matplotlib code that plots the C-alpha trace (Angstrom):
import matplotlib.pyplot as plt

x = [43.2, 42.4, 40.5, 42.4, 40.7, 40.7, 42.8, 39.6, 38.4, 41.8, 41.6, 38.1, 39.0, 42.0, 39.8, 37.2, 39.9, 41.4, 38.1, 38.3, 40.6, 41.0, 41.1, 38.6, 35.9, 35.8, 34.7, 31.1, 31.9, 34.9, 32.7, 30.2, 33.1, 34.2, 30.6, 30.3, 33.5, 32.7, 28.9, 29.1, 31.5, 33.3, 35.4, 38.4, 37.2, 36.6, 40.3, 41.4, 39.3, 40.7, 44.2, 43.6, 42.0, 44.5, 41.7, 40.9, 39.0, 36.6, 35.6, 34.9, 32.9, 30.9, 29.8, 29.1, 27.0, 25.1, 24.0, 21.6, 22.9, 26.0, 25.6, 27.5, 27.0, 26.4, 23.0, 21.0, 20.9, 17.9, 18.0, 14.4, 14.3, 10.9, 10.5, 9.0, 9.1, 6.0, 4.7, 5.0, 3.6, 0.6, -0.2, 0.0, 3.7, 3.0, 0.7, 3.1, 6.0, 3.9, 3.0, 6.7, 7.7, 5.1, 5.8, 9.6, 9.4, 11.8, 11.7, 13.2, 17.0, 17.1, 18.2, 16.4, 18.3, 18.9, 20.6, 18.1, 16.4, 17.5, 14.7, 15.4, 13.5, 14.9, 13.9, 13.6, 14.0, 13.5, 10.4, 7.6, 5.5, 5.4, 4.5, 4.5, 7.7, 10.4, 13.7, 15.0, 18.7, 18.8, 15.4, 12.6, 9.0, 6.2, 2.5, 2.7, 0.0, 0.2, -0.7, 2.0, 4.6, 3.7, 4.1, 7.4, 8.9, 7.4, 9.0, 12.6, 13.9]
y = [20.3, 18.6, 15.3, 12.2, 10.2, 6.4, 4.5, 3.2, 6.8, 7.9, 5.2, 6.0, 9.7, 8.8, 6.7, 9.6, 12.2, 9.9, 9.9, 13.7, 15.7, 18.3, 17.7, 20.5, 18.7, 15.9, 18.3, 17.1, 13.3, 13.9, 15.9, 13.0, 10.6, 12.9, 13.1, 9.3, 9.2, 11.8, 12.2, 15.9, 18.5, 20.6, 23.6, 21.5, 18.9, 21.6, 22.6, 19.0, 18.6, 21.9, 20.7, 17.3, 19.0, 22.0, 24.6, 27.3, 26.5, 29.3, 27.4, 24.3, 26.3, 27.9, 24.5, 23.0, 26.0, 26.1, 22.4, 21.1, 17.6, 18.4, 18.5, 21.2, 19.7, 16.2, 14.7, 11.8, 8.4, 9.5, 12.9, 13.9, 16.9, 18.3, 20.8, 24.1, 25.8, 27.1, 23.9, 21.9, 24.7, 25.1, 21.4, 21.2, 21.1, 23.5, 21.0, 18.2, 20.2, 20.7, 16.9, 15.9, 18.3, 16.7, 13.1, 13.5, 15.8, 18.3, 21.5, 21.9, 22.2, 19.9, 16.4, 14.0, 13.3, 9.7, 10.9, 8.9, 11.8, 15.2, 17.3, 20.0, 22.3, 22.7, 25.1, 22.6, 18.8, 19.1, 16.9, 19.4, 16.9, 14.8, 17.7, 17.8, 15.7, 14.9, 13.0, 10.6, 10.3, 10.1, 8.4, 10.6, 10.3, 12.2, 13.0, 13.0, 13.2, 12.5, 8.8, 8.3, 10.1, 8.0, 4.8, 5.9, 6.8, 3.7, 1.4, 2.9, 0.0]
z = [-6.2, -9.5, -9.4, -10.6, -13.3, -12.9, -15.4, -17.0, -17.6, -18.8, -21.4, -22.4, -22.8, -24.9, -27.2, -27.4, -28.3, -31.0, -32.9, -33.5, -35.8, -33.1, -29.3, -28.6, -30.7, -28.1, -25.3, -24.9, -24.8, -22.5, -20.1, -20.1, -19.2, -16.4, -15.1, -15.1, -13.1, -10.5, -10.7, -11.5, -13.1, -10.5, -11.3, -10.6, -13.1, -15.7, -15.3, -15.7, -18.8, -20.2, -19.6, -21.3, -24.4, -24.4, -24.3, -21.8, -18.6, -19.5, -22.7, -20.7, -18.1, -20.8, -22.1, -18.6, -17.7, -21.0, -21.2, -18.5, -19.0, -17.0, -13.2, -11.5, -8.0, -6.8, -7.6, -6.2, -7.7, -9.7, -11.2, -12.0, -14.4, -15.4, -18.2, -17.2, -20.6, -22.5, -24.1, -20.9, -18.8, -21.0, -20.7, -16.9, -15.8, -12.9, -11.1, -11.9, -10.4, -7.2, -7.2, -7.6, -4.7, -2.5, -3.5, -3.1, -0.1, -1.7, -3.8, -7.2, -6.8, -3.8, -3.1, -0.7, 2.5, 1.5, -1.8, -3.8, -5.7, -7.0, -8.4, -11.1, -13.3, -16.8, -19.6, -22.3, -22.8, -26.6, -26.5, -26.9, -28.8, -25.6, -23.3, -20.4, -20.1, -17.7, -17.7, -15.1, -15.5, -19.3, -19.9, -21.2, -20.1, -21.9, -21.9, -18.1, -15.5, -11.8, -12.0, -14.7, -12.6, -9.6, -11.6, -13.0, -9.6, -7.9, -10.6, -10.4, -8.3]

ax = plt.figure().add_subplot(projection="3d")
ax.plot(x, y, z, "-o")
ax.set_aspect("equal")
plt.show()
């Protein structure tokens, strides 16, 4: 069953699509709108977006599975993503990953029972100059150490 977009999201999607010469070009921002609506991009949502943009569901799935900014399953209120690529790893990401697991009480790929935090490892956040780095929802934090991570997490609310 395809999810039903709210009227507000339908309007936002129409405005997004109108800015592009071809509907397909609006795929990334339309996926963002869908994710804001549902919290993640399900296979059913992929099909709905494909129908709206008149492209194949496979094309939408390729994009959703390529970019780490699209959640393919529900995530907590705070999505903590830490880079585990070379630059971050060389500058201590491994110990920070262990610290986050202990502090949050979950392993990478898991969500806390209260749905507050989802913890994910990503291959690259595109911020090597700030390594090691993490992103909470869409906010970047760099040059991390354990005290800085504790301060960031403690100040989220």
